[in-house]
MDAnalysis code that builds the backbone (N, CA, C; Angstrom):
import MDAnalysis as mda
import numpy as np

u = mda.Universe.empty(201, n_residues=67, atom_resindex=np.repeat(np.arange(67), 3), trajectory=True)
u.add_TopologyAttr("name", ["N", "CA", "C"] * 67)
u.add_TopologyAttr("resid", np.arange(1, 68))
u.add_TopologyAttr("resname", ["MET", "LYS", "GLU", "PHE", "THR", "ASP", "VAL", "PRO", "ILE", "VAL", "LYS", "ASP", "PHE", "LYS", "GLU", "ALA", "TYR", "LYS", "ASN", "GLY", "PHE", "ARG", "CYS", "VAL", "TYR", "TYR", "GLU", "GLU", "ASP", "GLN", "ASN", "SER", "ASP", "ASN", "PHE", "ASN", "VAL", "TYR", "LEU", "LYS", "ASN", "PHE", "GLU", "THR", "GLU", "LYS", "THR", "LYS", "THR", "ILE", "LYS", "SER", "THR", "LYS", "GLU", "GLU", "GLY", "GLU", "ILE", "LEU", "LYS", "LYS", "TYR", "LEU", "ASN", "SER", "ILE"])
u.atoms.positions = np.array([
    [-43.376, 26.817, -221.390],
    [-43.126, 28.305, -221.607],
    [-44.396, 29.087, -221.093],
    [-45.474, 28.364, -220.567],
    [-46.606, 29.119, -220.144],
    [-46.227, 30.063, -218.843],
    [-45.100, 29.633, -218.136],
    [-44.624, 30.592, -217.064],
    [-44.238, 31.933, -217.451],
    [-43.921, 32.132, -218.797],
    [-43.406, 33.471, -219.199],
    [-44.443, 34.349, -219.850],
    [-45.746, 33.764, -219.911],
    [-46.702, 34.688, -220.703],
    [-47.190, 35.879, -219.985],
    [-47.020, 36.130, -218.714],
    [-47.453, 37.408, -218.008],
    [-46.297, 38.260, -217.804],
    [-45.249, 37.950, -218.107],
    [-44.022, 38.842, -217.923],
    [-43.939, 40.002, -218.986],
    [-44.089, 41.283, -218.577],
    [-44.126, 42.344, -219.733],
    [-43.015, 42.254, -220.700],
    [-41.735, 42.012, -220.254],
    [-40.647, 42.007, -221.127],
    [-40.670, 40.989, -222.182],
    [-41.234, 39.738, -221.721],
    [-41.344, 38.670, -222.554],
    [-42.508, 38.955, -223.580],
    [-43.632, 39.448, -223.188],
    [-44.690, 39.987, -224.099],
    [-44.159, 41.092, -225.234],
    [-43.484, 41.831, -224.663],
    [-42.775, 42.963, -225.497],
    [-41.883, 42.314, -226.692],
    [-41.078, 41.423, -226.304],
    [-40.130, 40.742, -227.058],
    [-40.862, 39.852, -228.182],
    [-41.805, 39.246, -227.623],
    [-42.661, 38.296, -228.703],
    [-43.354, 39.100, -229.676],
    [-43.825, 40.394, -229.283],
    [-44.434, 41.233, -230.239],
    [-43.632, 41.764, -231.157],
    [-42.327, 42.149, -230.744],
    [-41.282, 42.707, -231.725],
    [-40.855, 41.499, -232.512],
    [-40.629, 40.305, -232.043],
    [-40.234, 39.201, -232.821],
    [-41.211, 38.930, -234.032],
    [-42.520, 39.003, -233.620],
    [-43.566, 38.883, -234.794],
    [-43.543, 40.006, -235.804],
    [-43.105, 41.082, -235.357],
    [-42.812, 42.129, -236.415],
    [-41.524, 42.109, -237.086],
    [-40.748, 41.187, -236.969],
    [-39.524, 40.985, -237.779],
    [-38.292, 41.309, -236.947],
    [-38.418, 41.736, -235.730],
    [-37.133, 42.119, -234.935],
    [-36.428, 40.926, -234.271],
    [-35.155, 41.035, -234.418],
    [-34.271, 39.900, -233.721],
    [-33.448, 40.494, -232.757],
    [-33.102, 39.682, -231.607],
    [-32.266, 40.171, -230.598],
    [-30.864, 40.117, -231.053],
    [-30.115, 41.262, -230.876],
    [-28.761, 41.227, -231.438],
    [-27.824, 41.508, -230.241],
    [-28.299, 41.888, -229.101],
    [-27.550, 42.152, -227.916],
    [-28.372, 42.447, -226.766],
    [-27.962, 42.030, -225.645],
    [-28.573, 42.586, -224.378],
    [-27.463, 42.847, -223.272],
    [-27.924, 43.754, -222.488],
    [-26.944, 44.063, -221.403],
    [-27.550, 44.528, -220.139],
    [-26.843, 44.385, -219.030],
    [-27.312, 44.874, -217.757],
    [-26.528, 46.039, -217.301],
    [-26.949, 47.240, -216.917],
    [-26.251, 48.315, -216.401],
    [-25.851, 48.155, -215.104],
    [-24.552, 47.964, -214.733],
    [-24.104, 47.521, -213.380],
    [-24.345, 48.796, -212.431],
    [-24.460, 50.049, -212.857],
    [-24.798, 51.201, -211.936],
    [-26.177, 51.419, -211.595],
    [-27.108, 50.739, -212.282],
    [-28.495, 50.899, -211.971],
    [-29.232, 49.312, -212.020],
    [-30.533, 49.581, -211.902],
    [-31.381, 48.252, -211.991],
    [-31.860, 48.094, -213.466],
    [-31.125, 48.600, -214.473],
    [-31.694, 48.422, -215.740],
    [-31.066, 47.356, -216.568],
    [-31.893, 46.842, -217.375],
    [-31.527, 45.575, -218.393],
    [-32.125, 46.220, -219.685],
    [-31.230, 46.102, -220.791],
    [-31.388, 46.644, -222.115],
    [-31.446, 45.534, -223.153],
    [-32.489, 45.422, -223.970],
    [-32.338, 44.588, -225.040],
    [-32.502, 45.240, -226.438],
    [-31.440, 44.914, -227.305],
    [-31.401, 45.644, -228.617],
    [-31.816, 44.757, -229.669],
    [-32.793, 45.167, -230.374],
    [-33.349, 44.376, -231.332],
    [-33.262, 45.087, -232.870],
    [-33.162, 44.343, -233.897],
    [-33.030, 44.873, -235.202],
    [-33.756, 44.012, -236.292],
    [-34.605, 44.805, -237.109],
    [-35.245, 44.277, -238.145],
    [-34.345, 44.335, -239.361],
    [-33.863, 43.189, -239.664],
    [-32.884, 43.195, -240.843],
    [-33.518, 43.431, -242.214],
    [-34.695, 43.509, -242.302],
    [-35.415, 43.657, -243.675],
    [-35.541, 45.114, -243.789],
    [-35.936, 45.809, -242.747],
    [-36.291, 47.280, -242.842],
    [-35.207, 48.181, -242.349],
    [-34.270, 47.364, -241.632],
    [-32.916, 48.231, -241.085],
    [-33.351, 49.012, -239.781],
    [-34.569, 48.801, -239.262],
    [-34.999, 49.527, -238.012],
    [-34.430, 48.889, -236.807],
    [-34.337, 49.633, -235.729],
    [-33.870, 48.931, -234.459],
    [-34.806, 49.481, -233.387],
    [-34.655, 48.764, -232.313],
    [-35.745, 48.919, -231.261],
    [-34.866, 48.412, -229.896],
    [-35.179, 49.211, -228.866],
    [-34.662, 48.866, -227.633],
    [-35.781, 48.556, -226.607],
    [-35.787, 47.447, -225.817],
    [-36.703, 47.144, -224.847],
    [-35.976, 47.402, -223.369],
    [-36.509, 48.135, -222.461],
    [-35.805, 48.498, -221.319],
    [-36.663, 47.880, -220.073],
    [-36.017, 47.189, -219.201],
    [-36.640, 46.767, -218.055],
    [-35.732, 46.641, -216.885],
    [-36.148, 45.980, -215.750],
    [-35.376, 45.784, -214.729],
    [-34.507, 44.459, -214.850],
    [-33.478, 44.451, -214.059],
    [-32.552, 43.184, -214.091],
    [-33.260, 42.046, -213.968],
    [-34.363, 42.137, -212.940],
    [-35.031, 40.932, -212.608],
    [-35.900, 40.386, -213.776],
    [-36.572, 41.318, -214.503],
    [-37.336, 40.888, -215.752],
    [-36.303, 40.474, -216.720],
    [-35.167, 41.104, -216.944],
    [-34.139, 40.619, -217.987],
    [-33.707, 39.180, -217.656],
    [-33.484, 38.791, -216.303],
    [-33.314, 37.329, -216.036],
    [-34.268, 36.428, -216.585],
    [-35.439, 36.883, -216.473],
    [-36.714, 36.020, -217.043],
    [-36.574, 35.953, -218.435],
    [-36.243, 37.004, -219.153],
    [-36.200, 37.067, -220.549],
    [-35.077, 36.125, -221.164],
    [-33.891, 36.220, -220.330],
    [-32.833, 35.203, -220.677],
    [-33.297, 33.648, -220.535],
    [-33.975, 33.458, -219.439],
    [-34.622, 32.131, -219.493],
    [-35.470, 31.716, -220.496],
    [-36.215, 32.684, -220.824],
    [-37.210, 32.445, -221.965],
    [-36.436, 32.126, -223.163],
    [-35.485, 32.955, -223.546],
    [-34.712, 32.914, -224.828],
    [-33.920, 31.368, -224.674],
    [-33.274, 30.999, -223.684],
    [-32.870, 29.749, -223.492],
    [-33.757, 28.568, -223.634],
    [-34.984, 28.811, -223.442],
    [-36.124, 27.811, -223.518],
    [-36.527, 27.463, -224.965],
    [-36.310, 28.479, -225.793],
    [-36.851, 28.285, -227.118],
    [-35.848, 27.873, -228.102],
])
């Protein structure tokens, strides 16, 4: 998993995960180069969205599949 450590979206995801947020959904915008990750902290009921490029989104999906 060392290969993922320098990717901004993976860093953002890890930080959110440490703060209790869990990934509930992710999507690619077909009309642009956007990738959105929707997170929720089920204890506090807060939500968070991480936005990035499709390229970084693919890296995040690989990271999620590796853990």
